[in-house]
N, C-alpha and C positions, 0 to 999 in steps of 0.2 A: 881412802877416796881422795882424789885430787880435787882442787878447787878451781873454779872459774869465776871471772868477774863479769857482771852484767851492767852495762852502761859505764859512765864515768863519775858516778856520784858516790862510789864506795861499796856497792852491794856485791858481796862475795858469797858464793854458794857452792855446794858440792857439784862436781862436773856432771852428775846425773841426779835428777830429782825423782820424786815419787808422785805420780798422778793418783789422787785418791777418789776420783769420781765414782769409779765402778764399785767401790766398797759400799755405796749407798743407793746407786741408781743406775738405770739404763742397761746393765749387763747381767740381768738375771738374779739368782739367789744371793741373799745377803747373810753374812756370818760376822756379827760384830766382834766376837771374841778373836776370830782369826784375823780380822781387819786390824784390830788394835795390836795384836801380836806382830803383824806385818809392819806396822808403823814403828813399833819398838825395835824390831830387827833392823829396819832401815837405819834408824838412829845409831844402833850398835855398829853398823857397817860404815858409818860416816856419811850416809845419805841424809843430809840435813834439810833439804829443800822440799817442803811439802806443799802440794798444790791442791786447792779446793775452790769452791764457789758457793755463794748463798743459794744458787739455783739447783745445786746437786741435792736431790732429796724430794722436794726442795727443803733446804735448811738443815736436814739431818746429817749431812756430811760434815758440816762445820761443827755440829755438836759432837760427832764421833771423834774428830780431831781434838776437840777440847778435852774429852775424856782421856784420850791417848797421851796427851801432853802434860797431864797432872804430874808434877814433880820433875818434868823433863823439858820444860819450856826453853831453858837456856841452850839446849842442844839443837833447837829447830829454827829454821827460817820459814816463816809461815806466809804463804801467798794465797790470797783469796780474791774474789771478783764480785762485782755488782753489775746490774744493768739489764739482765734478762729476767723478766717477771714471769712467774708460773703460777698456775692455780694451786691452791693448797690441797686440792682433792684430785684423785685420779680421773681420767676421762670416763665418760658415762659407760663405755663398753669395756672398761678395765684398762690396764696398762699404766704407763707413767703419766704424771700430771702434765697437761699441755702448757705451752708457752702462751702467755696472754699479752705480752708487749715488751718493748725495749724502752728503757728510761735513762736519760743522762741529765735530768733536771737537777740543778744544784741542791735543792732541798731533799731530793731523793738520795743523792750521793751521801749527804750527811746522815740521813736516817738509816740508810743501808749499812754504813760503816759502824754506827753505834750498835745496830742489831747484830752484825757479824762479831764484833768484839765481845758481846754478851754471850753469844753461842759458843765462841771459841774459848771463852773464859781467859782472855788475855788482855793486857792493857795497851797493846799496840799491834798493828799488822805490819809485817816487814815489807811486803810488796803488795800493793793494792791496784788491781786492774779494773778498767772498764771492760766488761766482758764482750759487749758488742756496741758499736757506735750508734748513738741515737741521732739520726740525721735531722730530726726536727728541732734539735737543740744545738746551737753553735758549739763546736768542740772546745772553743776557748772558754766557754762558760762551765762546761763539765770539768775540764782540767783545772780551771781556776778553783773550783770547789775542792777538787782532789788536793791541790796545792795547799789550800787552807787546812786540810787535815794533817798535812806534814807539819805545818807551822804549829798546829795545836798539839803535836806529839802523838796523835792517834795512828799515824802511818809514817813509815820511814822512807819508802820509795814508791813511785807510782809507775804504772804500765798501762798498755792498751792491748786488746786482743782483736785479731782479724781486722786491723785498720789499714786503710790504703795509704800509699806514700804521701799524697798531698795532705791527708789528715794528720799523719805523723809529724810532718813539718809544722803545721799550724799548732798542734798540741805542744810540741817541743819548744816552740817559741814562747809559750806561756809559762811552762814549768818543765824542768828536765825530765824526760821520760827515760827510765832505766832499762825497760824491757818491753818488747813486743812479743806476744804469744800467738802462734799460728800453727797450723798443721804442717808437718814436714817429715817426709819419709821417702823410702825408695819409690813409692808409688804416688807421692804427692810432692812434686818438686817445683810447683808454680812460684814459690817465694824467691827462687833463684833469679827470676827475670828482673824484678824491680824492687821487691821488698828488701832483700838482703843488701843490695847495693846502697839503698837509702839508709838503712840502719847503720851500715858501716861509715857512711859519710857523716851521719849525725852523732855517732858514738853511742848508739843504743844497742843493748844486748838482745839476743833472740832466744826465746824459750820454745822448743819444738814439742808440741803435743801430738799424740798418736804416732810416735816414731816407729811403732810396730804395726801400723796400718790397722788399728783397732783389733789387734791380735791376729789378723789374717796372715801377716808376713812370718809368723812363727811356724806356720805349717800345721798347727794343731787343729785348724778348722777344715773339715773335709766336705761338709754338707750344711745347707741351711738348717737341717734338722738338729745340728749340734747346738743351736741356740735355744735358750729357754723361751717359753711363749711370750714373755714380756720383755725380751731382749730388743733393744733399740735397733740392732743391726738387721733384724728381719724387715725393717722398713727403709733401709738405707740402699740407695741404688747400686752400690758396688757389691752388695751381698744378695742381689736378687736376680732370678732368672738366668738369661744368657750371660749377663755380666759376671755372675758368680763363677760360671764355668770358665770363662775367658781369664778371669783373675787367678784361677787355680794354676794356669800356665805361668803366670808371673811368679807365684810362690814356688813352683817347681824350679825356676831359675835360681831363686834365692837358696833353695835347699841344695842344689847342685854345687854352687860355688862354696857354700858353707861346709858341705861334706869334704870338699877338696882341701879346705882350710883347717878342718878338724874342729869346727865349732858348730853350734846350733844355728838354725836359720834366724832366729830372733837375735842372737848375739851378733851375727854378721850385720843385720839391719841396723842395730844400735851402734855398732862400731863404725859403720859408714856415716851415720849422722854425727857422731862424735868427731870424726875426722874432717868434717866440713868447716871447722874453724873453732878456735878457742873462745869465741864470743857466742857460741851456741851451746845451750844446755837442754838436752832432751829430758822429758818427764814421762817415761813409760808408766802406764798405769797397771797395777795389779792389786789383787786382794788376797794373795796367798804368798807365804814366805818362800816357798820353793821357787816360784817364778821370780820373785824379787832377787833371790840369790843368783839365779841364772843371769838376770839382767845386769846386776852389779859386776859380775865376772866379765862382761863385755868391755868394761873399762880397761882391762889389761890387754885387749887384743890390738895389735898393731897391723895396719893395712899398708902394704908397700905401694909405691906409685903405680907399678904395673897392675896390682890388684885393684886399686881404686879406678884405674882406667877401664879394666875389665868390667867392674860393677857398673860404672857409668854407662858403658856401651850396652850392657844388658838391660838397663832400666832407664831409658831415655824419658824425658818429660812427656807426660801424657800417656804413658804405657797402660795405666789402669783403665779398665772399662767402667764407665759410669761416673757420675758426679760423686763427690765425697759427702754430700748432704742431700736430703730431699729438696725439691725446688723451694718449698716454703721456708727452708732454713738457709739455702744458698744466697737468698737476697740480703742476708745480714752479714755476709763476709766481704772483706776487702772494700770497706765503705769509708 
Protein backbone atom coordinates (compact mmCIF):
# COMPACT_ATOMS: atom_id res chain seq x y z
CA UNK A 1 0.00 0.00 0.00
CA UNK A 2 1.43 3.36 -1.04
CA UNK A 3 1.54 6.22 1.43
CA UNK A 4 0.21 9.76 1.16
CA UNK A 5 0.88 12.87 3.24
CA UNK A 6 -1.91 14.87 4.84
CA UNK A 7 -1.00 18.48 5.53
CA UNK A 8 2.49 19.81 6.11
CA UNK A 9 3.00 18.76 9.72
CA UNK A 10 4.29 15.25 9.01
CA UNK A 11 1.17 13.05 9.01
CA UNK A 12 1.68 10.14 6.61
CA UNK A 13 -0.98 7.49 6.09
CA UNK A 14 -1.86 4.71 3.69
CA UNK A 15 -3.19 6.02 0.37
CA UNK A 16 -6.52 4.44 1.23
CA UNK A 17 -8.00 4.28 4.71
CA UNK A 18 -10.76 2.25 6.30
CA UNK A 19 -14.00 3.86 7.41
CA UNK A 20 -15.21 1.89 10.43
CA UNK A 21 -18.59 3.54 11.12
CA UNK A 22 -20.74 0.86 9.48
CA UNK A 23 -19.22 -1.83 11.70
CA UNK A 24 -21.22 -0.44 14.62
CA UNK A 25 -23.98 1.83 13.39
CA UNK A 26 -26.26 3.12 10.64
CA UNK A 27 -25.93 0.29 8.09
CA UNK A 28 -27.84 -2.63 9.50
CA UNK A 29 -26.62 -5.85 11.09
CA UNK A 30 -23.43 -5.86 13.15
CA UNK A 31 -20.91 -8.69 13.42
CA UNK A 32 -18.11 -7.86 15.83
CA UNK A 33 -15.98 -10.88 14.94
CA UNK A 34 -16.06 -10.11 11.21
CA UNK A 35 -15.48 -6.41 11.89
CA UNK A 36 -12.35 -7.10 13.93
CA UNK A 37 -11.17 -9.58 11.30
CA UNK A 38 -11.69 -6.87 8.67
CA UNK A 39 -9.58 -4.38 10.66
CA UNK A 40 -6.84 -6.98 11.07
CA UNK A 41 -6.93 -7.79 7.36
CA UNK A 42 -6.67 -4.08 6.57
CA UNK A 43 -3.54 -3.80 8.70
CA UNK A 44 -2.10 -6.90 7.03
CA UNK A 45 -2.64 -5.27 3.62
CA UNK A 46 -0.96 -2.05 4.70
CA UNK A 47 -4.14 -0.04 5.25
CA UNK A 48 -3.08 1.70 8.45
CA UNK A 49 -5.50 4.66 8.52
CA UNK A 50 -8.54 3.77 10.62
CA UNK A 51 -11.40 6.27 10.85
CA UNK A 52 -13.96 6.38 13.65
CA UNK A 53 -15.88 8.84 15.86
CA UNK A 54 -17.28 8.94 19.36
CA UNK A 55 -20.76 9.34 17.85
CA UNK A 56 -20.63 6.03 15.98
CA UNK A 57 -22.65 3.66 18.12
CA UNK A 58 -22.60 6.00 19.94
CA UNK A 59 -19.25 5.15 21.55
CA UNK A 60 -19.23 1.46 20.60
CA UNK A 61 -17.19 1.88 17.41
CA UNK A 62 -14.26 3.32 19.33
CA UNK A 63 -14.52 0.41 21.76
CA UNK A 64 -14.48 -2.01 18.83
CA UNK A 65 -11.31 -0.47 17.41
CA UNK A 66 -9.74 -0.59 20.86
CA UNK A 67 -10.33 -4.34 20.94
CA UNK A 68 -9.02 -4.80 17.41
CA UNK A 69 -5.80 -2.90 18.10
CA UNK A 70 -4.70 -4.90 21.12
CA UNK A 71 -1.14 -5.89 20.31
CA UNK A 72 -1.24 -4.02 16.98
CA UNK A 73 -1.38 -0.35 17.97
CA UNK A 74 1.96 0.48 16.32
CA UNK A 75 0.58 -0.59 12.94
CA UNK A 76 -2.31 1.86 12.97
CA UNK A 77 -2.93 5.57 12.46
CA UNK A 78 -6.08 6.22 14.50
CA UNK A 79 -8.40 9.07 13.55
CA UNK A 80 -11.46 9.87 15.62
CA UNK A 81 -13.83 12.79 16.04
CA UNK A 82 -15.81 14.74 18.59
CA UNK A 83 -18.59 17.29 18.41
CA UNK A 84 -21.78 15.47 17.44
CA UNK A 85 -23.74 14.59 20.54
CA UNK A 86 -26.22 11.72 20.46
CA UNK A 87 -28.61 10.16 22.89
CA UNK A 88 -27.30 7.02 24.52
CA UNK A 89 -30.67 5.36 23.85
CA UNK A 90 -32.40 4.54 20.53
CA UNK A 91 -35.29 6.66 19.31
CA UNK A 92 -38.65 5.86 20.89
CA UNK A 93 -39.86 4.12 17.73
CA UNK A 94 -36.66 2.13 17.37
CA UNK A 95 -33.71 2.72 15.04
CA UNK A 96 -30.47 4.53 15.75
CA UNK A 97 -29.96 6.99 18.59
CA UNK A 98 -30.83 10.57 17.54
CA UNK A 99 -28.47 13.52 17.41
CA UNK A 100 -29.09 15.88 20.33
CA UNK A 101 -26.62 18.67 19.62
CA UNK A 102 -23.28 19.95 18.33
CA UNK A 103 -20.57 21.11 20.72
CA UNK A 104 -17.22 22.80 20.24
CA UNK A 105 -16.87 24.18 23.76
CA UNK A 106 -13.26 23.90 24.98
CA UNK A 107 -14.23 21.99 28.12
CA UNK A 108 -16.21 19.55 25.96
CA UNK A 109 -13.23 19.08 23.63
CA UNK A 110 -11.01 18.08 26.55
CA UNK A 111 -13.56 15.73 28.09
CA UNK A 112 -14.41 14.10 24.76
CA UNK A 113 -10.74 13.44 24.02
CA UNK A 114 -10.15 11.79 27.38
CA UNK A 115 -13.23 9.61 26.92
CA UNK A 116 -12.14 8.57 23.41
CA UNK A 117 -8.66 7.65 24.63
CA UNK A 118 -10.21 5.43 27.29
CA UNK A 119 -12.55 3.68 24.85
CA UNK A 120 -9.83 3.21 22.26
CA UNK A 121 -7.41 1.98 24.95
CA UNK A 122 -4.58 4.09 23.55
CA UNK A 123 -2.43 6.89 24.98
CA UNK A 124 -2.74 9.26 22.04
CA UNK A 125 -4.97 9.93 19.03
CA UNK A 126 -3.10 10.35 15.76
CA UNK A 127 -5.66 12.62 14.05
CA UNK A 128 -8.42 14.31 16.04
CA UNK A 129 -11.24 16.01 14.14
CA UNK A 130 -14.04 18.33 15.09
CA UNK A 131 -16.84 16.31 13.50
CA UNK A 132 -19.11 19.28 12.81
CA UNK A 133 -18.52 22.97 13.43
CA UNK A 134 -20.37 24.47 16.39
CA UNK A 135 -21.34 27.92 15.15
CA UNK A 136 -22.23 29.05 18.68
CA UNK A 137 -18.56 28.81 19.69
CA UNK A 138 -15.81 30.75 17.87
CA UNK A 139 -13.74 28.27 15.90
CA UNK A 140 -10.65 29.87 17.39
CA UNK A 141 -11.70 28.68 20.85
CA UNK A 142 -12.41 25.13 19.72
CA UNK A 143 -9.20 24.80 17.75
CA UNK A 144 -7.26 26.42 20.57
CA UNK A 145 -8.45 23.64 22.87
CA UNK A 146 -7.54 21.04 20.24
CA UNK A 147 -4.07 22.58 19.99
CA UNK A 148 -3.71 22.27 23.76
CA UNK A 149 -4.31 18.53 23.37
CA UNK A 150 -1.39 18.38 20.94
CA UNK A 151 0.85 20.17 23.43
CA UNK A 152 -0.29 17.74 26.13
CA UNK A 153 0.68 14.76 23.95
CA UNK A 154 -2.86 13.38 23.79
CA UNK A 155 -3.23 14.19 20.06
CA UNK A 156 -0.63 14.29 17.28
CA UNK A 157 -2.50 16.17 14.53
CA UNK A 158 -5.84 17.93 14.27
CA UNK A 159 -8.52 18.21 11.60
CA UNK A 160 -11.99 19.47 10.81
CA UNK A 161 -14.94 17.84 9.08
CA UNK A 162 -17.45 19.54 6.78
CA UNK A 163 -16.02 23.00 7.48
CA UNK A 164 -16.43 25.97 5.12
CA UNK A 165 -13.41 27.71 3.53
CA UNK A 166 -13.67 30.78 5.79
CA UNK A 167 -13.80 28.53 8.86
CA UNK A 168 -10.75 26.61 7.66
CA UNK A 169 -8.76 29.83 7.29
CA UNK A 170 -9.65 31.02 10.78
CA UNK A 171 -8.90 27.61 12.30
CA UNK A 172 -5.59 27.19 10.49
CA UNK A 173 -4.43 30.57 11.77
CA UNK A 174 -4.78 29.31 15.37
CA UNK A 175 -3.18 25.87 14.98
CA UNK A 176 -2.10 24.00 11.82
CA UNK A 177 -4.92 21.88 10.43
CA UNK A 178 -3.59 18.69 8.86
CA UNK A 179 -6.76 17.42 7.21
CA UNK A 180 -10.32 18.25 6.32
CA UNK A 181 -12.79 15.40 6.00
CA UNK A 182 -15.81 15.71 3.74
CA UNK A 183 -17.87 13.63 1.35
CA UNK A 184 -16.36 13.20 -2.12
CA UNK A 185 -17.24 10.77 -4.87
CA UNK A 186 -18.44 10.60 -8.44
CA UNK A 187 -21.86 11.77 -7.30
CA UNK A 188 -20.69 14.28 -4.65
CA UNK A 189 -18.21 16.66 -6.27
CA UNK A 190 -19.17 19.91 -4.56
CA UNK A 191 -15.80 20.21 -2.78
CA UNK A 192 -14.10 20.88 -6.09
CA UNK A 193 -15.52 24.41 -6.28
CA UNK A 194 -14.06 26.07 -3.18
CA UNK A 195 -12.99 23.49 -0.62
CA UNK A 196 -10.17 21.75 -2.50
CA UNK A 197 -8.63 25.02 -3.80
CA UNK A 198 -8.62 26.43 -0.26
CA UNK A 199 -7.04 23.27 1.16
CA UNK A 200 -4.30 23.33 -1.45
CA UNK A 201 -3.62 26.99 -0.86
CA UNK A 202 -3.24 26.38 2.89
CA UNK A 203 -1.40 23.05 2.62
CA UNK A 204 -4.16 20.99 4.24
CA UNK A 205 -4.84 17.39 3.21
CA UNK A 206 -8.24 16.05 2.25
CA UNK A 207 -9.89 12.87 3.56
CA UNK A 208 -12.77 11.74 1.36
CA UNK A 209 -15.53 9.86 3.13
CA UNK A 210 -18.24 7.90 1.30
CA UNK A 211 -16.13 7.63 -1.88
CA UNK A 212 -18.47 4.80 -2.94
CA UNK A 213 -21.62 6.88 -2.45
CA UNK A 214 -22.58 4.99 0.72
CA UNK A 215 -22.27 1.76 -1.25
CA UNK A 216 -24.59 2.86 -4.04
CA UNK A 217 -21.85 3.33 -6.66
CA UNK A 218 -20.80 -0.31 -6.33
CA UNK A 219 -23.95 -1.42 -8.13
CA UNK A 220 -24.78 -3.84 -5.33
CA UNK A 221 -27.93 -1.96 -4.28
CA UNK A 222 -30.88 -2.51 -6.60
CA UNK A 223 -33.86 -1.55 -4.42
CA UNK A 224 -34.61 0.23 -1.14
CA UNK A 225 -35.70 -3.21 0.04
CA UNK A 226 -32.03 -4.19 0.02
CA UNK A 227 -31.59 -2.11 3.18
CA UNK A 228 -32.19 -3.47 6.67
CA UNK A 229 -35.09 -1.92 8.59
CA UNK A 230 -32.69 0.18 10.71
CA UNK A 231 -30.40 1.22 7.84
CA UNK A 232 -29.83 4.99 7.78
CA UNK A 233 -30.08 5.07 3.99
CA UNK A 234 -33.83 4.39 4.14
CA UNK A 235 -34.19 7.99 5.36
CA UNK A 236 -31.60 9.59 3.08
CA UNK A 237 -32.96 11.64 0.14
CA UNK A 238 -30.77 9.99 -2.49
CA UNK A 239 -32.12 6.57 -1.60
CA UNK A 240 -35.81 7.43 -1.55
CA UNK A 241 -38.62 7.43 -4.11
CA UNK A 242 -37.93 8.92 -7.53
CA UNK A 243 -34.40 9.88 -6.50
CA UNK A 244 -33.48 6.22 -6.04
CA UNK A 245 -34.69 5.35 -9.54
CA UNK A 246 -32.86 8.31 -11.11
CA UNK A 247 -29.67 7.46 -9.30
CA UNK A 248 -29.77 3.90 -10.61
CA UNK A 249 -29.07 5.50 -14.01
CA UNK A 250 -25.95 7.06 -12.52
CA UNK A 251 -24.79 3.68 -11.29
CA UNK A 252 -25.43 2.16 -14.72
CA UNK A 253 -22.92 4.61 -16.18
CA UNK A 254 -20.33 3.60 -13.58
CA UNK A 255 -20.89 -0.05 -14.36
CA UNK A 256 -20.62 0.48 -18.10
CA UNK A 257 -17.28 2.28 -17.89
CA UNK A 258 -15.99 -0.20 -15.30
CA UNK A 259 -16.91 -3.19 -17.47
CA UNK A 260 -14.99 -1.70 -20.38
CA UNK A 261 -12.00 -1.21 -18.05
CA UNK A 262 -12.24 -4.74 -16.68
CA UNK A 263 -12.80 -3.68 -13.05
CA UNK A 264 -15.75 -3.50 -10.69
CA UNK A 265 -17.91 -0.38 -10.43
CA UNK A 266 -16.69 0.22 -6.89
CA UNK A 267 -13.06 -0.08 -7.94
CA UNK A 268 -13.57 2.43 -10.75
CA UNK A 269 -15.21 4.90 -8.35
CA UNK A 270 -12.34 4.55 -5.87
CA UNK A 271 -9.65 4.77 -8.54
CA UNK A 272 -11.23 8.01 -9.75
CA UNK A 273 -11.05 9.58 -6.27
CA UNK A 274 -7.45 8.41 -5.84
CA UNK A 275 -6.56 10.02 -9.17
CA UNK A 276 -7.80 13.46 -8.11
CA UNK A 277 -4.59 14.27 -6.22
CA UNK A 278 -1.90 12.83 -3.98
CA UNK A 279 -3.22 15.04 -1.18
CA UNK A 280 -6.52 13.12 -1.15
CA UNK A 281 -7.06 9.95 0.91
CA UNK A 282 -10.38 8.12 0.49
CA UNK A 283 -11.70 6.10 3.42
CA UNK A 284 -14.22 3.62 1.98
CA UNK A 285 -16.20 1.98 4.72
CA UNK A 286 -16.84 -1.72 4.92
CA UNK A 287 -17.43 -4.33 7.59
CA UNK A 288 -16.45 -7.36 5.51
CA UNK A 289 -13.04 -8.64 4.44
CA UNK A 290 -14.06 -9.47 0.89
CA UNK A 291 -15.16 -5.91 0.15
CA UNK A 292 -12.04 -4.55 1.85
CA UNK A 293 -9.86 -6.63 -0.45
CA UNK A 294 -11.78 -5.43 -3.50
CA UNK A 295 -11.35 -1.83 -2.41
CA UNK A 296 -7.63 -2.21 -1.76
CA UNK A 297 -7.16 -3.63 -5.27
CA UNK A 298 -8.45 -0.32 -6.67
CA UNK A 299 -5.15 1.24 -5.65
CA UNK A 300 -3.42 -0.61 -8.48
CA UNK A 301 -5.77 0.76 -11.16
CA UNK A 302 -4.38 3.46 -13.42
CA UNK A 303 -6.77 5.75 -15.25
CA UNK A 304 -5.46 7.43 -18.39
CA UNK A 305 -6.11 11.07 -19.20
CA UNK A 306 -8.77 10.12 -21.80
CA UNK A 307 -10.42 7.77 -19.28
CA UNK A 308 -10.50 10.48 -16.63
CA UNK A 309 -12.03 12.88 -19.14
CA UNK A 310 -14.66 10.30 -20.08
CA UNK A 311 -15.56 9.73 -16.44
CA UNK A 312 -15.71 13.46 -15.68
CA UNK A 313 -18.03 14.03 -18.61
CA UNK A 314 -20.30 11.17 -17.54
CA UNK A 315 -20.50 12.39 -13.92
CA UNK A 316 -20.70 16.19 -13.85
CA UNK A 317 -21.22 18.05 -10.59
CA UNK A 318 -24.79 17.77 -9.40
CA UNK A 319 -25.60 14.59 -11.29
CA UNK A 320 -27.04 12.85 -8.22
CA UNK A 321 -30.75 13.27 -7.51
CA UNK A 322 -31.45 14.42 -3.96
CA UNK A 323 -29.39 15.95 -1.18
CA UNK A 324 -26.70 13.83 0.43
CA UNK A 325 -28.27 14.20 3.89
CA UNK A 326 -31.77 14.83 5.24
CA UNK A 327 -32.53 18.54 5.72
CA UNK A 328 -31.97 18.30 9.49
CA UNK A 329 -28.38 17.19 8.87
CA UNK A 330 -27.57 19.33 5.82
CA UNK A 331 -27.65 22.41 8.04
CA UNK A 332 -24.50 21.16 9.75
CA UNK A 333 -22.30 20.85 6.65
CA UNK A 334 -20.04 23.48 5.10
CA UNK A 335 -20.18 25.74 8.18
